[in-house]
N, C-alpha and C positions, 0 to 999 in steps of 0.2 A: 747561575753559572758556577759550577764547583771548580776546585783547583785543577782537576784533570782537564776540564774544558778550557780553562784559562791558558794552561800550558800548551794545549793543542792549538789554540788560536794564535798564540805567540809564535809557535814553530811554523805554522802555515802562513804567517804574515798578516792574518786578519786583525791581530792586535799588535800595537807598537809596544816597545819595551816599557815606556812610562806607564801605559795603560795596564799592562800585565802586572807590573809592580804595584800599581795602585789597587788593583782588584785583589791581589794576593795579600797585601799588607793592610788595606783599609786606609791608606794615605790618599789625600785628594788627587784626583786624576788631572793630568795635564791636558788642556783642551787642544788636541792635535787633529781631531777628526773633522773634516770639512762637512758643511751642511749638505744633507741629502734629503729631499722631501720624502716623507713616508707615504706609502700607498694607503689610501683610506678605503681599500677595497676588500671585498670578500673573495677568498680564493676560488679558483674555477672549479675545484672539486665539489661535486654535488652528490647527494645520496640521501638515504632514508634518515629522517631526523631523529630516529630512535637508536642512535649509536650506543654501544655498550658504555656505561659510565666508567670514568677512570677509577683507579683504586682510591681508597679514602686518603684524605690529606696526610702528609707524612708526619710521624711523631717519632721522637728520639728520646730515650730515657734521660732523666735529669742527671747532669753531672757537673754543672757549673753554676756559679752564683748568678743572681738575677739583677744585680744592680746596674745603674747607668754609668756612662762615662767609659773611658778606655778605648782601645782600638775597635772593639766590636760595635761601638756606637756609630762608626763611620758609614755603615750600611753594607748591603741593602737591608730593607726593612720588611718584616713579616706582618701580614694581616692575621692576627691570632684570634680575633673574635669579630663577628659580623652579624648584625640583626637589623631588621627594618620592618616598617609598616607601610603598605602601599594600598591604593584603591582596590578594594575587593580581594585583598591578599594580605593577611596578617603576619606572614613569615616568608622566608626565602623560598621554601619549597613551593608554596602557593604562587609566589611571584614568578618562579621559573615556569611552572605549568601554564600560567596565564600568558607569559610572553611567548612560549613555545607554540601554544595553540592560537596565538594572535587574537585572543579574546578581547572584545571591547569592554572596558571597565567603566565607561561613562554611564552616569545615572542621574536621576532627578536628585535634588538636594535631600539629604537625610532629614528625618524629623528633628525639629528643634532649630533648624537653620533660619535666619531672618527672612522675612517675607521679601520677595523680589530677587532672591538668589537664583541665578541661572543654572541649568544643568551643567555638570562637569564631572571631574574625577575626584571623588571624595573619600576620606577616611571615615570609617564608622566609629561611633561611640566616643567622639572627642569631648562630649559634654560630661562623660562619666569618668570616675577616677577612684583608685584604691587609696584613699587618704590614710587609712589605718596602717597599711603596709609601710608607708614612709614616715609614720609617727606624726602625722598631721591631723588636726581636727577637720571635719568637713567644712566648717566656716573658714578656716585658714586656707584650705585648698581651693575654695571657691574664689579667693582673691588672686590666685595665681593665673597668669595667662594660660589658656588652654594649650598653647604651643609648649609652654614650659612643662605642663603636666604630661603631655604626650611624650616629650623628649626624655623626661625623667624616667618614665616607665621603660622606654626603648633602651636607654643607656643601661639601666639595671639588667635587663635581659641580655644586652650585649656582653656586659662583664660576666654575668652568670654563665652564659653559653660558652665563654672562653675559659671558665674555671677560675675567675678572678674576682670573687666577692668575699672570700674568706682568707685562709692562711696564705695562699699564694699572693693575694693582693698586699698583705702586710710585708711579704718578702721582697716586694719591688722597692728597693731601698736606694738612697743616695750613697755617695762614697763615704759620707760620715755616719751612715747607718740609719738615717731618717726613713721610716717606713712609708708605704703608700705613695711613692714618688711618681705620681701619674699626672701628666699635663692634660689640660682640658681645652679643646679648641672647637668652638661651636659656631654654626651658621644658622641664622633664623630669618624668617620673613617679617614683613611689616606688622606693626602692633594693631591688627584689626580689632582685637578684643577691647583695647583701651578706647578706640574710637566708638565702638558700639556702646560701651559703658557711659561715655560722655554724652552720647546722643540720647540714651535712655535714662539719664539722671542717676545711674548706679554708681557704686563705689569703684574707683579705678583699680586696675591690677596692682599687686604689690611689687615694688621695685621697678627699676628701669630695665629696658631691653638689654642694654649693654652689660647689666649685672647678671644676666642669665647664667653665664659660665661660672661666675663666682658663687652664686647661690647653689648651683649643682655641686661644685667642688666642696662647699661647706657641708651640704646635706650628706654626701657620700664620703666625706673625710678624705678627699684626694688632695695631695699637698704639693703638686708640681705647678708650673705656670698655668694660668687660666685666662683665656681670651675669647672674645666674641668677634666674629667677622661678618660684615655686611657689604658685599660687593655684587648684589643681585644674583643672577643665575650661577655665577662662578664662585659663590661664597664658599661652598663646601670644599671645592678643590683648592681654593686659596687657603682655607683653614688647614687642609691637609698639608699644603706646602709649608706653612708655618710650623706644623707639628714635626715635619721631617727636619726642618732646621733646628728645632729644639733638641731632637734626638741626636742629630749630628754634633751639636755643641755639647752634649752630655748634660743638658739642663734637666732631663727627666729620664727615668728608666723605661717608661712606656708613655704613650700618648693616646688619649681618647679623643676621637674626632667625630662630631655628630652634626646633624642638620635636621631642621624641621621647618615646614611652611604649611600653614593652614589658611584657607581663604574664607575668613569668617564674616567679612563685611560684603554686602551685595555689590558694592562699587568695584571690588577687586575680582569678583568672580565673573570673568569674561569667557567667551567661547574658547574651549580648549584648555581652560585653567584646571590645574590639578593640585593634589595635596600629597605629602609624603613625609616620612620621618625615618631616620636611621642613624646608626653609629657603628664605628669599628675601633678596634684596639690595635695599635702599632707597637712593635718592639724590634730592636735590631735582630736580624735573622739569626745571627750566631747565638745570641742569648735565648731566642725562642726555641731553637732546635735543641740547645743544651738542656733547657727546662722541660722538654717534652710537650711544648704547646702544640695545639693544632695550627697548622699553617694553611690558611685558605688561599693565599696568593702572596706574591712578593712584589713590593713596590721598588722599582729600580731607580727611578729619578722623577723629578718634578720641576716645573718651571711656571712662572707667572710673568706676564707682560701686559702692557696696555697698547691698544691698537694705534693710539695717536690719530693720525689721518690716513693710515695705511688701509689697504683693502683687506678683507677678511682672509683671503688666501695668503696674503703676506704674513699675517699674524700666525697662521698655522706653520708656515715655514720658519718663522723666528722661534716658535716654541720647539720645533724639531731640532733646530740648530743648538738651542740651549741644552736639550736633553742629550744630543749627540756629544756636546762638549763635556758632559758629565760621564762620558765613557759608555753610553748606551748606543748600540748599533740600531739606528732607526730604520735601516733598510730591511730589517727582519720583521717589521710590523705588518701583520696581515689583517688586522682588525682595528678600527677606530670607532669608539663609542662617543657620541656627542649629545648635546641637548636635544637634537632632532630625533635621534634614535631612542633616547629615553622617553620623549613625549609620546612615542608610538604606543607605549604601554600605560603610562600614567598621566598623560597630558603635561602641560607646562607646570612643573612643581617648584618653580622659583628657586629659593635658596637651597632646596634639596635636589636640584637637577643633577649636580655632580655626583651625589650619592647614588641616585638611581642609575646613572650611566656607569659608574664604577661597579655597582652590584651586577649589572648586566654583563660587564666584562669578566668579573670574577666567576660568575656562574658558567659562562661559556668556556672559560679556561678549565673549570672543574669538570664539566661534563664532556669536553671535547666536541662540542656541538655549536655551530654558528646559528644564532637566532635568525628568523626570517626578517627581511628588511622591507619596510612599507614601500610598495610599488616596485620591489626588486626581487632578488632571489629568495627562494624558499629556504627553510632550515636545512642545514647540511652538516655532514661530518667535517670536523676541523682537523686536518692532518698536521702533524708536527713538521716544522722545517728541518732541513738537514744541512750539515756543513759540507765542505768540499769533498770530504771523505765518505759521505753518505751517513754519517752518524746523526741521530735525532737530537734536535735542540729543543729547549722549552718553548712552548707557545708564548707569544708576547702580544700585548695590545696597548694602544694609546687611548686615553680617556681625555677628551678635550671639550671644554665649555667656554664660550665667550658670552659675556653679558652685553646687553644692548648699549650700555654706557662705555663699552670698550675693554673692560678688564677681562683678560683671557688667561686660563690656567690649563695645565696639562700634567698628567702623571702617566708613567709607563709601568704597566703591571705585567707580571709573568706568572705562569702557573707554578704551583708549589713544587719544591724539589721532590723528585721521585726517589723512593728507596726500594730496596729489594722487596718483592711481594712477600707479605707475611704468609706463613703456612696456613693461616686461618685462625679464627678465634678459638680459644680452647673450649672444648666441650665441657659440659657440667661434670664435675668430678665427684666421686662418691665421698660421703662424709666419713670421718674417722681419721686416725693418724696418718693413713696413706693418702687421704684426700685433702680438701682445702680446710677441713675442720670448721670450728666455730668462728664467726666474725661478729663484731659489734657494729651495728648500723646506727648512726646518729642522725637525727633530723631536727631542725629548729625552724621557727616561723615567728612572726610578730604577734599573732593572736591564735587562740585555739582553733578558730575557723580556718585560718590559713594553714595551720598544721595538719588538720584533717584533709584539706584539699590537696596539700603537697603529698601526703601519704597516699592518697587515692591515685593521684597522677603517676607517682613512681611505681605503685603496685601495678597499674595498667601497663606501664612500659616494661617493667621487668617480667610481667606475666606473659609477654609476647616473645620471650627470649628464644624459644624454639622455632618461631615462625619468621622472625626478622633478623637479618644478619647484623644490623646496626644496633642491636640491643645488647647491653653488656651481660655476659654469662659468668664472668669471673667475679665471684662474690667478694673476694678480698680486694680486687681492684675497684669495685663499686663502692665498698665501704670506705676505702682510702679516698676516692674522689669526693664523697660527701663530706669527709673531714677537711680536706685541703681546699676544695673549690667553692664551698658554700659558706655564707655568712653565719655567724653565731648570734642567734636571736633568743628572746626570753622564753618563748613557749617551745618546749623540747620533748623529744621522745627518744627512747633507747630500746633496742631489741637485739637479742643475741640469737642468731640463726645459723644453720649449717648448709643452706643452699638458697639459690635465688627463688626457687619455687616456694620454699618455706617463708622467705621474706615477703613475697607477693601475697601469700595467704595471710600473714600476720598484719601487714599494712592494710589490706582490704578489710579485715575484721575491725581494725582500729578505726578506719575511716567511717565504717558503718556504725560503730559504737565507741566513740572516743572516751566516754566516761566523764566523770566530773573534772572540769578543767579549772574554772575560776577558783582560786583559793586552795589549789591542790599542791602548792609548793611544799616540799618536805620540811619537816622540822629540822632545826639546826643540828647538823652532825649526822642526820639519818641518811639523807640522800636517796631514800627509797622511791619517792614520787608516788603518783597514783597509778592504778593499773586499768587500762582500757581493754577493748576487744583484742583478741589474738594474743593476750598476755603481754601487750606492749606497755612498758612503763613510761609515764610522761609527767611533766610538771609545768606549771604556769608560774614563771618567776617575775612577772611584771610588777609585782608589789615590792620587789627588791629584798624579800626576806629569805631566810634559809641559807644553808651552805656554810662551810668553814670560813669564819671571818678573815678577810684580807688574804686568803690563800692565793688568789690569783695575782696579787701584787708582790709576792715574795720572790726574790731572785732564785731561790732554790726550787721553786715550783716546777720549772721546766725540767730540771734533772729528775725530780720525783716522778713527773708524768712520763718522762722518757723511760724510766725504770719500769713503770707499770706496763707500758706498751711492750717493752722487750720481754717482760715476764708473762705477757698474755693474761694480765689480770683484768679481764673484761668486766667482771661484776664491779670491782672497785672503780674502774673508769666510768661505768654507767652511773654509779651512785654519785660520783663527783660531778659528772655532767648534769645530772638532774638536780644537784644541789647548787648549781650556778657557776661551776668552774669551767673554764675553757680548756677542755682536755685536748683540743686539736693543737695546742701550742707545744705539746711534748715533742722533743727532737726525734724520738723514735716512732712518731705517728706515721712515718712512711713518706716516700716521694715516688714519683713516677709520672708517666705521660698523662695528659688530660684525657678524661673519658667523657664522651658526650652523654649528658643526662637530660631528662625533660626539664624545661624551665618551670620555675615556681609560678603557680597560677596566681593571677591578680584578681581580686574580688571587687570589680568595679561597681560603683554605685552612683546614681545621680547626685549631684551636689546641690546644696540650697541655692536659691536664686540670689543674685547680687542684691545687697541692701541699697535702698535709695540713699542718695547723699543727703546729709543733714544740713541744716542752716549753718551749724558750727563749721562743718567741713567746707561749705561754700565760702565762708569768710577766711 
């Protein structure tokens, strides 16, 4: 609800004075709205399920600092990144198609699952992991619980999809300037892997389950609060509730909320059992819009209660009363996603149930289409509600999950704010002074193999620019996004091009013939690197050699790099990049809205079998 809608609601009497002031200023709302049970129904409007999708999520150019605290922390909160793995669907697009088509994703147990495992809804490839990408040895990775490995990969792709694994992540600061101020709130299933290891006489997983969030925070260098939640099926929504509280209190600039549940032990794989993993990134909506983040949806309010001895229907009414007290009009709800609706697509996913239900809600808000309900209505166009004057209001949904032990949680989500339709993505501009000119494109990865795979995937995506509207055509914007949104890693490439077509050709040639990578670090001070296919220069800096000594640690480095960017000294910047300097730190590197780019490919490999426990370990 923007300022105009708030004022209109106040004038029409739909909002009280205290509520209007709270929404305009970010001050806590006064609980004056009486309880009104929300309708958990699908609107009567029915139609063809292939409604035209809504415009892309809103983005606004960056104009404000990204730190936490202050009035903007009071809410509402934007979902700025979202990624998940589901049965027979490894990303959100595949999951949406599966749910829309009502495809049954149940299957026999994948290869490698213990004998006696019943059919169910499984994730593929959970025994494989890209240890090298995360700087782990295969032996060390084999000691991690598979749930931890799956969630680590999922969280990385969540942050990367939102443009927050590089300079933007560093810019999420506390009020005292501490970077990477991201809280981590995780939900996870039982430790099946530890039980299997004990039964088979193998080495137990490293660390305790409760330390999952701490280990992930340490590995990704995230410095906000870090907590694990275990409240059964409601775990993810409870974790989300805690994350909202931390943002509201200014304890972190952003909150990463994730969930994973794998049914690895045969005793836990019952009829209808499922698996899932996913994560999202939350930021105050005002900060997200100022920074140009993608806004997938808006979280308006959340609540957590316990059933006590009350009926399930009473619990839902209590949750609605609490969200209404937070200033959210629950009478506008036209969709309620629950554990039951989530199970229709993925089975019972345990701790990840809330994530599946929330993802279903967000995708329905995005597409303006209501998913089919098992035993109920078919898919349908979802019209926006209107106020008393006929003006359209944002679609809004409740996501409610109650665990069998009684803990119930709910969040209210709303579609992303609409902006004026963009006139269209800019067409490819001619090279030369009147066009976009040359741009320096920088890529990095943990190993040469990852670098080649990353270049190949980006080339494939950019090469479809003329055929797909969601592919970036603006070369300068693409180069800027790679600088700001991607992590700086030791295996690097640099190429100067004048068009996206030229970039696609150069990266394709490099991926096919990357040239000598190991030992190709430039000599100190040279910064030239090796040259692969397509004339792409690259360097492998894993040995830690090469580059101007201590240049990256000097306080004057930022000013120097900023001057190079302003002067368009692309060759000098490329040499420094290949010599080991983080040139993305320059203040003139550019800012702007997040641009969707393909995720970095993970090169998953089978891990070594768990080692049997020794007599010394038994003692």
